[in-house]
C-alpha positions in Angstrom: -30.4 47.6 -44.5 -30.4 44.3 -43.0 -27.1 44.9 -41.4 -28.6 48.3 -39.8 -31.7 46.7 -38.6 -29.7 43.5 -37.2 -27.5 45.9 -35.4 -30.1 48.3 -34.2 -32.0 45.2 -32.5 -28.9 44.2 -30.8 -28.2 47.5 -29.8 -31.6 47.9 -28.3 -31.3 45.0 -25.8 -28.2 46.4 -23.9 -28.2 47.7 -20.5 -27.5 51.4 -21.5 -30.9 51.4 -23.4 -32.8 50.0 -20.6 -31.4 52.4 -18.3 -32.1 55.3 -20.6 -35.7 54.0 -20.7 -36.3 53.6 -17.2 -34.9 57.3 -16.9 -37.9 58.2 -18.6 -36.4 59.5 -21.9 -39.1 59.4 -25.0 -38.5 56.5 -27.1 -37.5 58.4 -30.2 -34.9 60.3 -28.1 -33.6 56.8 -26.9 -33.6 55.3 -30.2 -31.9 58.4 -32.0 -29.2 59.5 -29.3 -28.5 56.0 -27.7 -29.4 53.3 -30.1 -28.9 54.3 -33.8 -25.8 56.1 -33.0 -24.0 53.2 -31.5 -25.8 50.8 -34.2 -24.4 53.0 -37.2 -20.7 52.3 -36.1 -20.3 48.6 -37.7 -22.6 49.8 -40.9 -20.1 52.9 -41.5 -17.3 50.5 -40.7 -18.4 48.1 -43.7 -19.3 50.8 -45.8 -15.5 52.3 -45.7 -14.3 49.1 -46.5 -16.4 48.5 -49.6 -15.3 52.0 -50.7 -11.9 50.9 -50.2 -12.4 47.6 -52.4 -14.1 49.3 -55.1 -11.4 51.8 -55.7 -9.0 49.1 -55.5 -10.7 46.9 -58.2 -11.7 50.0 -60.4 -7.8 50.3 -61.3 -8.2 54.0 -60.5 -5.8 54.0 -57.4 -2.7 55.1 -59.5 -4.6 57.7 -61.4 -6.3 59.1 -58.3 -3.4 59.5 -55.9 -0.7 59.3 -58.9 1.5 57.0 -56.7 3.1 54.8 -59.5 2.6 51.2 -58.9 -0.3 51.4 -56.6 -2.1 49.3 -58.8 0.1 46.5 -59.1 0.6 46.7 -54.9 -3.1 46.8 -54.4 -3.8 44.3 -57.3 
């Protein structure tokens, strides 16, 4: 949540958001279409990396993917 909020605030200060507001778009549209869509990119990246780390640490990588030696390789 903190990462999302920080990213949202960073994106809110950029030029394309000011342009959208200057065009007269309603604030919810600016927040959803412009700011939140771009603010979620780093959040999705970190979540994907965390899922990969959890699969690796669980030791289930070889069981899930049926690749012999995968757990040793990821180790």
